[in-house]
C-alpha positions in Angstrom: 156.7 31.1 67.1 160.3 30.0 67.1 159.4 26.4 66.4 157.1 27.5 63.6 159.9 29.6 62.1 162.3 26.7 62.3 159.9 24.4 60.5 159.1 26.9 57.8 162.8 27.6 57.3 163.6 23.9 56.9 160.8 23.5 54.4 162.0 26.5 52.4 165.6 25.5 52.5 165.1 21.8 51.7 161.9 21.1 49.8 163.1 17.6 48.7 163.2 16.2 52.3 159.8 17.1 53.8 157.6 14.5 55.4 153.8 14.4 55.2 153.5 15.1 58.9 155.7 18.2 58.7 153.8 19.6 55.8 150.4 18.9 57.4 151.5 20.6 60.7 152.5 23.8 58.7 149.2 23.8 56.8 147.2 23.4 60.0 149.2 26.1 61.8 148.3 28.5 58.9 144.6 27.9 59.3 143.9 24.9 57.1 141.7 22.0 58.3 142.2 18.5 57.3 139.1 17.2 55.5 138.2 13.7 56.4 138.5 11.1 53.8 140.2 7.9 52.8 142.8 7.0 50.2 146.3 7.9 49.5 146.0 11.7 49.9 145.2 14.2 52.6 143.1 17.2 51.6 143.3 20.5 53.5 140.7 23.3 53.2 140.4 26.8 54.4 137.6 29.3 53.9 138.0 31.5 50.8 141.0 29.5 49.6 141.6 26.6 47.2 141.9 23.1 48.7 145.4 21.7 49.0 146.0 18.0 48.4 149.0 16.2 49.8 149.8 12.6 48.9 151.1 10.1 51.4 154.7 9.8 50.2 158.0 9.7 52.2 159.3 12.3 51.4 156.6 14.4 49.8 157.4 15.2 46.2 159.0 18.7 46.0 156.3 19.8 43.6 153.7 19.6 46.4 156.0 21.3 48.8 156.6 24.2 46.4 152.9 24.5 45.9 152.4 24.9 49.7 155.3 27.4 49.8 153.6 29.5 47.1 150.1 29.1 48.4 151.0 30.2 51.9 153.7 32.7 50.8 156.0 31.1 53.3 159.2 32.9 52.1 157.5 36.3 52.6 156.0 35.2 55.9 159.5 34.0 57.1 161.1 37.3 56.1 158.5 39.3 58.0 158.1 37.2 61.1 161.4 35.4 61.7 164.2 37.7 60.6 
């Protein structure tokens, strides 16, 4: 849990400097599965939830990071589980 808290905190505090791998690990740890495919994007799906598309960029554009923060309610999760 401590590693997950650290990763979520770093994403919340600095959304401009998040790698694709970091964002993918967070999505998977919150129950998303990577859908197989090809191209320049990764698509993550979860039952009863909208799919999340993440482009291969280094670093990931902060718009996508903020979408993940909102979709997973990471700020609320962090306050409840890591404070």
